[in-house]
DRENTORKOL-3810 file (N, C-alpha, C; in nm, 4 decimals):
REM DRENTORKOL-3810
@n.u->-0.3196; n.v->0.1985; n.w->-0.7243; ca.u->-0.4223; ca.v->0.1538; ca.w->-0.6337; c.u->-0.4480; c.v->0.0050; c.w->-0.6525
@n.u->-0.3543; n.v->-0.0748; n.w->-0.6078; ca.u->-0.3671; ca.v->-0.2187; ca.w->-0.6244; c.u->-0.4809; c.v->-0.2766; c.w->-0.5423
@n.u->-0.5198; n.v->-0.2082; n.w->-0.4334; ca.u->-0.6230; ca.v->-0.2638; ca.w->-0.3479; c.u->-0.7593; c.v->-0.2599; c.w->-0.4156
@n.u->-0.7754; n.v->-0.1821; n.w->-0.5205; ca.u->-0.9022; ca.v->-0.1747; ca.w->-0.5915; c.u->-0.9064; c.v->-0.2756; c.w->-0.7049
@n.u->-0.7929; n.v->-0.2945; n.w->-0.7723; ca.u->-0.7874; ca.v->-0.3838; ca.w->-0.8874; c.u->-0.7555; c.v->-0.5260; c.w->-0.8452
@n.u->-0.7995; n.v->-0.6201; n.w->-0.9266; ca.u->-0.7703; ca.v->-0.7607; ca.w->-0.9024; c.u->-0.6474; c.v->-0.8002; c.w->-0.9826
@n.u->-0.5595; n.v->-0.8730; n.w->-0.9208; ca.u->-0.4361; ca.v->-0.9149; ca.w->-0.9860; c.u->-0.4658; c.v->-1.0154; c.w->-1.0968
@n.u->-0.4021; n.v->-0.9995; n.w->-1.2123; ca.u->-0.4189; ca.v->-1.0987; ca.w->-1.3185; c.u->-0.3378; c.v->-1.2261; c.w->-1.2925
@n.u->-0.2573; n.v->-1.2254; n.w->-1.1869; ca.u->-0.1733; ca.v->-1.3392; ca.w->-1.1529; c.u->-0.2295; c.v->-1.4103; c.w->-1.0308
@n.u->-0.2077; n.v->-1.5410; n.w->-1.0234; ca.u->-0.2561; ca.v->-1.6185; ca.w->-0.9095; c.u->-0.1763; c.v->-1.5903; c.w->-0.7835
@n.u->-0.0481; n.v->-1.5609; n.w->-0.8012; ca.u->0.0387; ca.v->-1.5349; ca.w->-0.6866; c.u->0.1537; c.v->-1.4444; c.w->-0.7301
@n.u->0.2303; n.v->-1.4022; n.w->-0.6309; ca.u->0.3475; ca.v->-1.3207; ca.w->-0.6613; c.u->0.4518; c.v->-1.4015; c.w->-0.7367
@n.u->0.4562; n.v->-1.5300; n.w->-0.7106; ca.u->0.5510; ca.v->-1.6166; ca.w->-0.7798; c.u->0.5186; c.v->-1.6225; c.w->-0.9286
@n.u->0.3903; n.v->-1.6296; n.w->-0.9620; ca.u->0.3505; ca.v->-1.6303; ca.w->-1.1031; c.u->0.3861; c.v->-1.4974; c.w->-1.1705
@n.u->0.3694; n.v->-1.3875; n.w->-1.0988; ca.u->0.4079; ca.v->-1.2571; ca.w->-1.1535; c.u->0.5587; c.v->-1.2502; c.w->-1.1754
@n.u->0.6348; n.v->-1.3068; n.w->-1.0831; ca.u->0.7804; ca.v->-1.3110; ca.w->-1.0981; c.u->0.8193; c.v->-1.3956; c.w->-1.2185
@n.u->0.7522; n.v->-1.5085; n.w->-1.2359; ca.u->0.7800; ca.v->-1.5938; ca.w->-1.3514; c.u->0.7507; c.v->-1.5206; c.w->-1.4822
@n.u->0.6446; n.v->-1.4383; n.w->-1.4820; ca.u->0.6122; ca.v->-1.3590; ca.w->-1.6009; c.u->0.7216; c.v->-1.2563; c.w->-1.6285
@n.u->0.7739; n.v->-1.1940; n.w->-1.5229; ca.u->0.8840; ca.v->-1.0985; ca.w->-1.5399; c.u->1.0058; c.v->-1.1671; c.w->-1.6010
@n.u->1.0387; n.v->-1.2842; n.w->-1.5495; ca.u->1.1549; ca.v->-1.3586; ca.w->-1.6000; c.u->1.1314; c.v->-1.3990; c.w->-1.7456
@n.u->1.0090; n.v->-1.4391; n.w->-1.7777; ca.u->0.9760; ca.v->-1.4799; ca.w->-1.9145; c.u->0.9927; c.v->-1.3623; c.w->-2.0112
@n.u->0.9400; n.v->-1.2455; n.w->-1.9750; ca.u->0.9512; ca.v->-1.1284; ca.w->-2.0620; c.u->1.0975; c.v->-1.0851; c.w->-2.0748
@n.u->1.1712; n.v->-1.0898; n.w->-1.9632; ca.u->1.3131; ca.v->-1.0545; ca.w->-1.9675; c.u->1.3915; c.v->-1.1525; c.w->-2.0543
@n.u->1.3558; n.v->-1.2794; n.w->-2.0474; ca.u->1.4209; ca.v->-1.3816; ca.w->-2.1293; c.u->1.3938; c.v->-1.3567; c.w->-2.2774
@n.u->1.2708; n.v->-1.3185; n.w->-2.3105; ca.u->1.2379; ca.v->-1.2867; ca.w->-2.4495; c.u->1.3179; c.v->-1.1659; c.w->-2.4984
@n.u->1.3356; n.v->-1.0674; n.w->-2.4116; ca.u->1.4154; ca.v->-0.9499; ca.w->-2.4466; c.u->1.5612; c.v->-0.9898; c.w->-2.4705
@n.u->1.6132; n.v->-1.0766; n.w->-2.3856; ca.u->1.7522; ca.v->-1.1220; ca.w->-2.4017; c.u->1.7689; c.v->-1.1990; c.w->-2.5326
@n.u->1.6706; n.v->-1.2833; n.w->-2.5672; ca.u->1.6767; ca.v->-1.3581; ca.w->-2.6929; c.u->1.6711; c.v->-1.2647; c.w->-2.8126
@n.u->1.5899; n.v->-1.1596; n.w->-2.8030; ca.u->1.5798; ca.v->-1.0660; ca.w->-2.9156; c.u->1.7093; c.v->-0.9871; c.w->-2.9343
@n.u->1.7872; n.v->-0.9724; n.w->-2.8273; ca.u->1.9156; ca.v->-0.9041; ca.w->-2.8375; c.u->2.0294; c.v->-0.9998; c.w->-2.8711
@n.u->1.9985; n.v->-1.1282; n.w->-2.8850; ca.u->2.0982; ca.v->-1.2253; ca.w->-2.9280; c.u->2.1773; c.v->-1.2919; c.w->-2.8169
@n.u->2.1448; n.v->-1.2640; n.w->-2.6907; ca.u->2.2147; ca.v->-1.3260; ca.w->-2.5774; c.u->2.1112; c.v->-1.3870; c.w->-2.4834
@n.u->2.0603; n.v->-1.5071; n.w->-2.5170; ca.u->1.9541; ca.v->-1.5663; ca.w->-2.4342; c.u->2.0030; c.v->-1.6024; c.w->-2.2941
@n.u->1.9087; n.v->-1.6028; n.w->-2.2012; ca.u->1.9378; ca.v->-1.6413; ca.w->-2.0633; c.u->1.9344; c.v->-1.7929; c.w->-2.0519
@n.u->2.0243; n.v->-1.8479; n.w->-1.9748; ca.u->2.0239; ca.v->-1.9925; ca.w->-1.9511; c.u->1.9182; c.v->-2.0256; c.w->-1.8452
@n.u->1.8886; n.v->-2.1535; n.w->-1.8322; ca.u->1.7917; ca.v->-2.1957; ca.w->-1.7304; c.u->1.8418; c.v->-2.1620; c.w->-1.5900
@n.u->1.9723; n.v->-2.1715; n.w->-1.5688; ca.u->2.0292; ca.v->-2.1378; ca.w->-1.4381; c.u->2.0118; c.v->-1.9881; c.w->-1.4092
@n.u->2.0291; n.v->-1.9043; n.w->-1.5135; ca.u->2.0091; ca.v->-1.7602; ca.w->-1.4966; c.u->1.8639; c.v->-1.7291; c.w->-1.4604
@n.u->1.7712; n.v->-1.7949; n.w->-1.5283; ca.u->1.6290; ca.v->-1.7733; ca.w->-1.5010; c.u->1.5944; c.v->-1.8149; c.w->-1.3582
@n.u->1.6481; n.v->-1.9283; n.w->-1.3152; ca.u->1.6233; ca.v->-1.9753; ca.w->-1.1788; c.u->1.6823; c.v->-1.8792; c.w->-1.0771
@n.u->1.8010; n.v->-1.8287; n.w->-1.1051; ca.u->1.8665; ca.v->-1.7341; ca.w->-1.0159; c.u->1.7865; c.v->-1.6048; c.w->-1.0052
@n.u->1.7353; n.v->-1.5552; n.w->-1.1178; ca.u->1.6574; ca.v->-1.4323; ca.w->-1.1155; c.u->1.5253; c.v->-1.4491; c.w->-1.0402
@n.u->1.4658; n.v->-1.5659; n.w->-1.0503; ca.u->1.3389; ca.v->-1.5904; ca.w->-0.9816; c.u->1.3586; c.v->-1.6228; c.w->-0.8338
@n.u->1.4818; n.v->-1.6534; n.w->-0.7925; ca.u->1.5094; ca.v->-1.6883; ca.w->-0.6535; c.u->1.5103; c.v->-1.5660; c.w->-0.5636
@n.u->1.4839; n.v->-1.5893; n.w->-0.4369; ca.u->1.4798; ca.v->-1.4797; ca.w->-0.3404; c.u->1.6192; c.v->-1.4274; c.w->-0.3112
@n.u->1.6249; n.v->-1.3011; n.w->-0.2733; ca.u->1.7519; ca.v->-1.2350; ca.w->-0.2459; c.u->1.8205; c.v->-1.2958; c.w->-0.1246
@n.u->1.7451; n.v->-1.3443; n.w->-0.0287; ca.u->1.8034; ca.v->-1.4006; ca.w->0.0934; c.u->1.8777; c.v->-1.5307; c.w->0.0677
@n.u->1.8624; n.v->-1.5876; n.w->-0.0518; ca.u->1.9316; ca.v->-1.7129; ca.w->-0.0809; c.u->2.0823; c.v->-1.6874; c.w->-0.0864
@n.u->2.1578; n.v->-1.7939; n.w->-0.0785; ca.u->2.3029; ca.v->-1.7810; ca.w->-0.0716; c.u->2.3651; c.v->-1.7420; c.w->-0.2058
@n.u->2.2920; n.v->-1.7568; n.w->-0.3144; ca.u->2.3468; ca.v->-1.7260; ca.w->-0.4467; c.u->2.3586; c.v->-1.5743; c.w->-0.4651
@n.u->2.4761; n.v->-1.5307; n.w->-0.4997; ca.u->2.5015; ca.v->-1.3890; ca.w->-0.5250; c.u->2.5176; c.v->-1.3682; c.w->-0.6751
@n.u->2.4810; n.v->-1.2514; n.w->-0.7212; ca.u->2.4922; ca.v->-1.2196; ca.w->-0.8630; c.u->2.6287; c.v->-1.1589; c.w->-0.8926
@n.u->2.6897; n.v->-1.2041; n.w->-1.0016; ca.u->2.8177; ca.v->-1.1444; ca.w->-1.0404; c.u->2.7908; c.v->-1.0049; c.w->-1.0968
@n.u->2.8917; n.v->-0.9209; n.w->-1.0964; ca.u->2.8754; ca.v->-0.7830; ca.w->-1.1427; c.u->2.8457; c.v->-0.7779; c.w->-1.2927
@n.u->2.9075; n.v->-0.8661; n.w->-1.3708; ca.u->2.8800; ca.v->-0.8702; ca.w->-1.5152; c.u->2.7348; c.v->-0.9086; c.w->-1.5418
@n.u->2.6868; n.v->-1.0089; n.w->-1.4692; ca.u->2.5480; ca.v->-1.0532; ca.w->-1.4848; c.u->2.4524; c.v->-0.9418; c.w->-1.4427
@n.u->2.4841; n.v->-0.8759; n.w->-1.3327; ca.u->2.4002; ca.v->-0.7669; ca.w->-1.2826; c.u->2.3904; c.v->-0.6542; c.w->-1.3864
@n.u->2.5038; n.v->-0.6168; n.w->-1.4460; ca.u->2.5033; ca.v->-0.5104; ca.w->-1.5470; c.u->2.4253; c.v->-0.5513; c.w->-1.6716
@n.u->2.4400; n.v->-0.6762; n.w->-1.7107; ca.u->2.3668; ca.v->-0.7261; ca.w->-1.8274; c.u->2.2158; c.v->-0.7205; c.w->-1.8023
@n.u->2.1741; n.v->-0.7644; n.w->-1.6854; ca.u->2.0313; ca.v->-0.7636; ca.w->-1.6516; c.u->1.9806; c.v->-0.6201; c.w->-1.6384
@n.u->2.0623; n.v->-0.5309; n.w->-1.5826; ca.u->2.0238; ca.v->-0.3900; ca.w->-1.5727; c.u->1.9945; c.v->-0.3321; c.w->-1.7111
@n.u->2.0811; n.v->-0.3618; n.w->-1.8076; ca.u->2.0613; ca.v->-0.3103; ca.w->-1.9429; c.u->1.9343; c.v->-0.3673; c.w->-2.0049
@n.u->1.9096; n.v->-0.4957; n.w->-1.9840; ca.u->1.7878; ca.v->-0.5576; ca.w->-2.0374; c.u->1.6629; c.v->-0.4961; c.w->-1.9753
@n.u->1.6650; n.v->-0.4793; n.w->-1.8443; ca.u->1.5497; ca.v->-0.4221; ca.w->-1.7753; c.u->1.5263; c.v->-0.2784; c.w->-1.8205
@n.u->1.6336; n.v->-0.2025; n.w->-1.8345; ca.u->1.6196; ca.v->-0.0637; ca.w->-1.8772; c.u->1.5602; c.v->-0.0558; c.w->-2.0178
@n.u->1.6051; n.v->-0.1404; n.w->-2.1086; ca.u->1.5494; ca.v->-0.1376; ca.w->-2.2436; c.u->1.4021; c.v->-0.1797; c.w->-2.2439
@n.u->1.3673; n.v->-0.2770; n.w->-2.1595; ca.u->1.2273; ca.v->-0.3176; ca.w->-2.1472; c.u->1.1404; c.v->-0.2038; c.w->-2.0944
@n.u->1.1863; n.v->-0.1381; n.w->-1.9904; ca.u->1.1094; ca.v->-0.0288; ca.w->-1.9304; c.u->1.0925; c.v->0.0852; c.w->-2.0297
@n.u->1.2001; n.v->0.1200; n.w->-2.1005; ca.u->1.1910; ca.v->0.2279; ca.w->-2.1990; c.u->1.0910; c.v->0.1940; c.w->-2.3086
@n.u->1.0955; n.v->0.0707; n.w->-2.3589; ca.u->1.0031; ca.v->0.0309; ca.w->-2.4651; c.u->0.8589; c.v->0.0297; c.w->-2.4156
@n.u->0.8364; n.v->-0.0230; n.w->-2.2959; ca.u->0.7004; ca.v->-0.0306; ca.w->-2.2448; c.u->0.6419; c.v->0.1064; c.w->-2.2114
@n.u->0.7246; n.v->0.1986; n.w->-2.1671; ca.u->0.6723; ca.v->0.3329; ca.w->-2.1401; c.u->0.6421; c.v->0.4068; c.w->-2.2701
@n.u->0.7205; n.v->0.3843; n.w->-2.3743; ca.u->0.6930; ca.v->0.4484; ca.w->-2.5035; c.u->0.5669; c.v->0.3895; c.w->-2.5661
@n.u->0.5532; n.v->0.2573; n.w->-2.5610; ca.u->0.4379; ca.v->0.1904; ca.w->-2.6213; c.u->0.3146; c.v->0.1896; c.w->-2.5315
@n.u->0.3299; n.v->0.2351; n.w->-2.4075; ca.u->0.2194; ca.v->0.2395; ca.w->-2.3097; c.u->0.1571; c.v->0.1013; c.w->-2.2895
@n.u->0.2422; n.v->0.0006; n.w->-2.2684; ca.u->0.1941; ca.v->-0.1366; ca.w->-2.2484; c.u->0.1914; c.v->-0.1759; c.w->-2.1015
@n.u->0.2143; n.v->-0.0806; n.w->-2.0100; ca.u->0.2228; ca.v->-0.1176; ca.w->-1.8691; c.u->0.0881; c.v->-0.1627; c.w->-1.8107
@n.u->-0.0219; n.v->-0.1390; n.w->-1.8821; ca.u->-0.1520; ca.v->-0.1822; ca.w->-1.8315; c.u->-0.1910; c.v->-0.3222; c.w->-1.8771
@n.u->-0.1198; n.v->-0.3778; n.w->-1.9743; ca.u->-0.1504; ca.v->-0.5135; ca.w->-2.0171; c.u->-0.0879; c.v->-0.6122; c.w->-1.9177
@n.u->-0.1610; n.v->-0.7161; n.w->-1.8790; ca.u->-0.1112; ca.v->-0.8063; ca.w->-1.7747; c.u->0.0141; c.v->-0.8838; c.w->-1.8136
@n.u->0.0442; n.v->-0.8929; n.w->-1.9404; ca.u->0.1628; ca.v->-0.9679; ca.w->-1.9809; c.u->0.2871; c.v->-0.8804; c.w->-1.9895
@n.u->0.2755; n.v->-0.7525; n.w->-1.9602; ca.u->0.3919; ca.v->-0.6646; ca.w->-1.9703; c.u->0.4828; c.v->-0.6798; c.w->-1.8483
@n.u->0.6047; n.v->-0.6365; n.w->-1.8645; ca.u->0.7045; ca.v->-0.6461; ca.w->-1.7587; c.u->0.6670; c.v->-0.5587; c.w->-1.6392
@n.u->0.6259; n.v->-0.4347; n.w->-1.6648; ca.u->0.5927; ca.v->-0.3426; ca.w->-1.5556; c.u->0.4668; c.v->-0.3845; c.w->-1.4802
@n.u->0.3694; n.v->-0.4421; n.w->-1.5511; ca.u->0.2493; ca.v->-0.4909; ca.w->-1.4834; c.u->0.2843; c.v->-0.6078; c.w->-1.3917
@n.u->0.3667; n.v->-0.6978; n.w->-1.4409; ca.u->0.4091; ca.v->-0.8111; ca.w->-1.3581; c.u->0.4926; c.v->-0.7619; c.w->-1.2405
@n.u->0.5755; n.v->-0.6606; n.w->-1.2629; ca.u->0.6574; ca.v->-0.6032; ca.w->-1.1560; c.u->0.5689; c.v->-0.5454; c.w->-1.0454
@n.u->0.4622; n.v->-0.4803; n.w->-1.0847; ca.u->0.3716; ca.v->-0.4212; ca.w->-0.9850; c.u->0.3149; c.v->-0.5275; c.w->-0.8910
@n.u->0.2813; n.v->-0.6436; n.w->-0.9453; ca.u->0.2205; ca.v->-0.7476; ca.w->-0.8633; c.u->0.3233; c.v->-0.8387; c.w->-0.7974
@n.u->0.4461; n.v->-0.8382; n.w->-0.8441; ca.u->0.5490; ca.v->-0.9257; ca.w->-0.7868; c.u->0.6262; c.v->-0.8586; c.w->-0.6746
@n.u->0.6071; n.v->-0.7303; n.w->-0.6556; ca.u->0.6961; ca.v->-0.6560; ca.w->-0.5664; c.u->0.6371; c.v->-0.6235; c.w->-0.4302
@n.u->0.5443; n.v->-0.7012; n.w->-0.3808; ca.u->0.4866; ca.v->-0.6702; ca.w->-0.2497; c.u->0.5777; c.v->-0.7132; c.w->-0.1355
@n.u->0.5640; n.v->-0.8319; n.w->-0.0857; ca.u->0.6450; ca.v->-0.8765; ca.w->0.0280; c.u->0.7525; c.v->-0.9752; c.w->-0.0148
@n.u->0.7379; n.v->-1.0278; n.w->-0.1305; ca.u->0.8270; ca.v->-1.1287; ca.w->-0.1859; c.u->0.9372; c.v->-1.0557; c.w->-0.2630
@n.u->1.0633; n.v->-1.0893; n.w->-0.2402; ca.u->1.1695; ca.v->-1.0132; ca.w->-0.3064; c.u->1.2688; c.v->-1.1024; c.w->-0.3804
@n.u->1.2349; n.v->-1.1443; n.w->-0.5019; ca.u->1.3310; ca.v->-1.2182; ca.w->-0.5831; c.u->1.4340; c.v->-1.1224; c.w->-0.6435
@n.u->1.5384; n.v->-1.1772; n.w->-0.6971; ca.u->1.6462; ca.v->-1.0969; ca.w->-0.7545; c.u->1.5955; c.v->-1.0033; c.w->-0.8643
@n.u->1.5052; n.v->-1.0510; n.w->-0.9483; ca.u->1.4599; ca.v->-0.9690; ca.w->-1.0606; c.u->1.3851; c.v->-0.8448; c.w->-1.0123
@n.u->1.3113; n.v->-0.8569; n.w->-0.9028; ca.u->1.2397; ca.v->-0.7414; ca.w->-0.8480; c.u->1.3388; c.v->-0.6408; c.w->-0.7905
@n.u->1.4381; n.v->-0.6890; n.w->-0.7189; ca.u->1.5396; ca.v->-0.6005; ca.w->-0.6606; c.u->1.6170; c.v->-0.5288; c.w->-0.7703
@n.u->1.6531; n.v->-0.6017; n.w->-0.8757; ca.u->1.7250; ca.v->-0.5401; ca.w->-0.9867; c.u->1.6383; c.v->-0.4370; c.w->-1.0590
@n.u->1.5100; n.v->-0.4637; n.w->-1.0708; ca.u->1.4198; ca.v->-0.3670; ca.w->-1.1335; c.u->1.4088; c.v->-0.2411; c.w->-1.0492
@n.u->1.4001; n.v->-0.2568; n.w->-0.9169; ca.u->1.4008; ca.v->-0.1392; ca.w->-0.8291; c.u->1.5291; c.v->-0.0577; c.w->-0.8483
@n.u->1.6420; n.v->-0.1254; n.w->-0.8594; ca.u->1.7688; ca.v->-0.0555; ca.w->-0.8795; c.u->1.7675; c.v->0.0251; c.w->-1.0092
@n.u->1.7146; n.v->-0.0342; n.w->-1.1152; ca.u->1.7098; ca.v->0.0347; ca.w->-1.2439; c.u->1.6162; c.v->0.1556; c.w->-1.2364
@n.u->1.5013; n.v->0.1384; n.w->-1.1745; ca.u->1.4053; ca.v->0.2484; ca.w->-1.1638; c.u->1.4619; c.v->0.3598; c.w->-1.0773
@n.u->1.5272; n.v->0.3239; n.w->-0.9677; ca.u->1.5870; ca.v->0.4252; ca.w->-0.8801; c.u->1.7000; c.v->0.5009; c.w->-0.9487
@n.u->1.7642; n.v->0.4374; n.w->-1.0446; ca.u->1.8742; ca.v->0.5047; ca.w->-1.1150; c.u->1.8235; c.v->0.6018; c.w->-1.2209
@n.u->1.6930; n.v->0.6091; n.w->-1.2412; ca.u->1.6355; ca.v->0.7071; ca.w->-1.3324; c.u->1.5940; c.v->0.6524; c.w->-1.4668
@n.u->1.5629; n.v->0.5250; n.w->-1.4758; ca.u->1.5251; ca.v->0.4659; ca.w->-1.6040; c.u->1.3902; c.v->0.5170; c.w->-1.6539
@n.u->1.3046; n.v->0.5585; n.w->-1.5643; ca.u->1.1743; ca.v->0.6088; ca.w->-1.6055; c.u->1.1771; c.v->0.7579; c.w->-1.6347
@n.u->1.2916; n.v->0.8191; n.w->-1.6218; ca.u->1.3023; ca.v->0.9622; ca.w->-1.6471; c.u->1.2623; c.v->1.0415; c.w->-1.5244
@n.u->1.2672; n.v->1.1713; n.w->-1.5387; ca.u->1.2312; ca.v->1.2582; ca.w->-1.4276; c.u->1.0796; c.v->1.2702; c.w->-1.4169
@n.u->1.0328; n.v->1.2875; n.w->-1.2958; ca.u->0.8908; ca.v->1.3057; ca.w->-1.2728; c.u->0.8541; c.v->1.4472; c.w->-1.3182
@n.u->0.7533; n.v->1.4616; n.w->-1.4025; ca.u->0.7178; ca.v->1.5955; ca.w->-1.4496; c.u->0.6595; c.v->1.6805; c.w->-1.3362
@n.u->0.6860; n.v->1.8091; n.w->-1.3418; ca.u->0.6355; ca.v->1.8998; ca.w->-1.2399; c.u->0.4865; c.v->1.9219; c.w->-1.2612
@n.u->0.4150; n.v->1.9381; n.w->-1.1492; ca.u->0.2718; ca.v->1.9636; ca.w->-1.1574; c.u->0.2472; c.v->2.1054; c.w->-1.2057
@n.u->0.1387; n.v->2.1235; n.w->-1.2791; ca.u->0.1037; ca.v->2.2553; ca.w->-1.3296; c.u->-0.0467; c.v->2.2749; c.w->-1.3164
@n.u->-0.0858; n.v->2.4005; n.w->-1.3066; ca.u->-0.2273; ca.v->2.4360; ca.w->-1.3098; c.u->-0.3064; c.v->2.3784; c.w->-1.1942
@n.u->-0.4174; n.v->2.3164; n.w->-1.2275; ca.u->-0.5120; ca.v->2.2657; ca.w->-1.1284; c.u->-0.4503; c.v->2.1559; c.w->-1.0412
@n.u->-0.3676; n.v->2.0698; n.w->-1.0996; ca.u->-0.3044; ca.v->1.9632; ca.w->-1.0208; c.u->-0.2096; c.v->2.0220; c.w->-0.9166
@n.u->-0.1355; n.v->2.1267; n.w->-0.9554; ca.u->-0.0451; ca.v->2.1932; ca.w->-0.8625; c.u->-0.1245; c.v->2.2555; c.w->-0.7485
@n.u->-0.2345; n.v->2.3243; n.w->-0.7827; ca.u->-0.3179; ca.v->2.3890; ca.w->-0.6818; c.u->-0.3791; c.v->2.2859; c.w->-0.5864
@n.u->-0.4269; n.v->2.1754; n.w->-0.6410; ca.u->-0.4852; ca.v->2.0693; ca.w->-0.5579; c.u->-0.3793; c.v->2.0095; c.w->-0.4647
@n.u->-0.2597; n.v->1.9870; n.w->-0.5161; ca.u->-0.1514; ca.v->1.9323; ca.w->-0.4351; c.u->-0.1170; c.v->2.0268; c.w->-0.3196
@n.u->-0.1062; n.v->2.1555; n.w->-0.3477; ca.u->-0.0727; ca.v->2.2532; ca.w->-0.2434; c.u->-0.1853; c.v->2.2664; c.w->-0.1417
@n.u->-0.3101; n.v->2.2613; n.w->-0.1869; ca.u->-0.4237; ca.v->2.2693; ca.w->-0.0952; c.u->-0.4260; c.v->2.1481; c.w->-0.0021
@n.u->-0.3970; n.v->2.0299; n.w->-0.0544; ca.u->-0.3920; ca.v->1.9103; ca.w->0.0290; c.u->-0.2780; c.v->1.9194; c.w->0.1294
@n.u->-0.1653; n.v->1.9716; n.w->0.0883; ca.u->-0.0512; ca.v->1.9877; ca.w->0.1773; c.u->-0.0845; c.v->2.0826; c.w->0.2921
@n.u->-0.1447; n.v->2.1960; n.w->0.2596; ca.u->-0.1825; ca.v->2.2944; ca.w->0.3623; c.u->-0.2903; c.v->2.2364; c.w->0.4529
@n.u->-0.3879; n.v->2.1687; n.w->0.3946; ca.u->-0.4950; ca.v->2.1086; ca.w->0.4745; c.u->-0.4423; c.v->2.0034; c.w->0.5707
@n.u->-0.3530; n.v->1.9189; n.w->0.5241; ca.u->-0.2957; ca.v->1.8152; ca.w->0.6109; c.u->-0.2119; c.v->1.8767; c.w->0.7223
@n.u->-0.1335; n.v->1.9781; n.w->0.6905; ca.u->-0.0535; ca.v->2.0416; ca.w->0.7951; c.u->-0.1431; c.v->2.1108; c.w->0.8971
@n.u->-0.2526; n.v->2.1700; n.w->0.8528; ca.u->-0.3490; ca.v->2.2323; ca.w->0.9441; c.u->-0.4104; c.v->2.1273; c.w->1.0368
@n.u->-0.4460; n.v->2.0112; n.w->0.9814; ca.u->-0.5033; ca.v->1.9041; ca.w->1.0635; c.u->-0.4016; c.v->1.8498; c.w->1.1638
@n.u->-0.2760; n.v->1.8414; n.w->1.1255; ca.u->-0.1725; ca.v->1.7942; ca.w->1.2177; c.u->-0.1567; c.v->1.8927; c.w->1.3331
@n.u->-0.1576; n.v->2.0205; n.w->1.3031; ca.u->-0.1467; ca.v->2.1220; ca.w->1.4090; c.u->-0.2663; c.v->2.1151; c.w->1.5024
@n.u->-0.3870; n.v->2.0984; n.w->1.4470; ca.u->-0.5056; ca.v->2.0853; ca.w->1.5319; c.u->-0.4983; c.v->1.9609; c.w->1.6195
@n.u->-0.4510; n.v->1.8525; n.w->1.5638; ca.u->-0.4365; ca.v->1.7290; ca.w->1.6400; c.u->-0.3369; c.v->1.7463; c.w->1.7532
@n.u->-0.2250; n.v->1.8134; n.w->1.7255; ca.u->-0.1259; ca.v->1.8383; ca.w->1.8305; c.u->-0.1842; c.v->1.9276; c.w->1.9402
@n.u->-0.2607; n.v->2.0300; n.w->1.9026; ca.u->-0.3243; ca.v->2.1174; ca.w->2.0018; c.u->-0.4251; c.v->2.0390; c.w->2.0865
@n.u->-0.4980; n.v->1.9507; n.w->2.0242; ca.u->-0.5941; ca.v->1.8685; ca.w->2.0966; c.u->-0.5229; c.v->1.7783; c.w->2.1966
@n.u->-0.4143; n.v->1.7169; n.w->2.1569; ca.u->-0.3384; ca.v->1.6292; ca.w->2.2469; c.u->-0.2816; c.v->1.7094; c.w->2.3638
@n.u->-0.2253; n.v->1.8258; n.w->2.3356; ca.u->-0.1704; ca.v->1.9096; ca.w->2.4427; c.u->-0.2820; c.v->1.9552; c.w->2.5361
@n.u->-0.3958; n.v->1.9922; n.w->2.4788; ca.u->-0.5098; ca.v->2.0332; ca.w->2.5614; c.u->-0.5583; c.v->1.9209; c.w->2.6505
@n.u->-0.5679; n.v->1.8006; n.w->2.5952; ca.u->-0.6118; ca.v->1.6863; ca.w->2.6754; c.u->-0.5113; c.v->1.6538; c.w->2.7851
@n.u->-0.3837; n.v->1.6608; n.w->2.7526; ca.u->-0.2820; ca.v->1.6363; ca.w->2.8547; c.u->-0.2887; c.v->1.7418; c.w->2.9651
@n.u->-0.3087; n.v->1.8654; n.w->2.9289; ca.u->-0.3208; ca.v->1.9726; ca.w->3.0289; c.u->-0.4450; c.v->1.9524; c.w->3.1141
@n.u->-0.5546; n.v->1.9138; n.w->3.0513; ca.u->-0.6790; ca.v->1.8918; ca.w->3.1242; c.u->-0.6650; c.v->1.7786; c.w->3.2251
@n.u->-0.6066; n.v->1.6681; n.w->3.1808; ca.u->-0.5923; ca.v->1.5538; ca.w->3.2715; c.u->-0.4871; c.v->1.5790; c.w->3.3794
@n.u->-0.3873; n.v->1.6583; n.w->3.3502; ca.u->-0.2860; ca.v->1.6870; ca.w->3.4535; c.u->-0.3417; c.v->1.7809; c.w->3.5592
@n.u->-0.4396; n.v->1.8668; n.w->3.5277; ca.u->-0.5028; ca.v->1.9565; ca.w->3.6244; c.u->-0.6039; c.v->1.8842; c.w->3.7110
@n.u->-0.6546; n.v->1.7718; n.w->3.6630; ca.u->-0.7547; ca.v->1.6948; ca.w->3.7373; c.u->-0.6959; c.v->1.6291; c.w->3.8603
@n.u->-0.5693; n.v->1.6045; n.w->3.8630; ca.u->-0.5072; ca.v->1.5330; ca.w->3.9763; c.u->-0.4838; c.v->1.6199; c.w->4.0913
END
């Protein structure tokens, strides 16, 4: 619910810079630091003419995956300096390479499988599903009724 919370970043660009900074620290801790050109490339928008090589893409995927795994284990995603917190605020309408690569890693299953709902949460989910489908059917009946009413008026 981002619309309720205030962003700890001034802009999406600042959030992207934080993502690149955390990723750079991770790369340094693994012994393969990112160059300034790599950092600039990661912070650049996808629409730019610069394309990522497959080796670079795989290297960044591994770094992002290790960051996500560590942050989910340590539960640091709520701190504003974490990679996932910065990702949340950097991924709205602005699409730099690092955000796209993070989406790719998450889509590939880096966060693990979503746990199945049980008990009260399962019941609430099913009740909302049935309620919404009931409202959609009522809305469709109302539209058909109004169309029938107006077509008989002519």
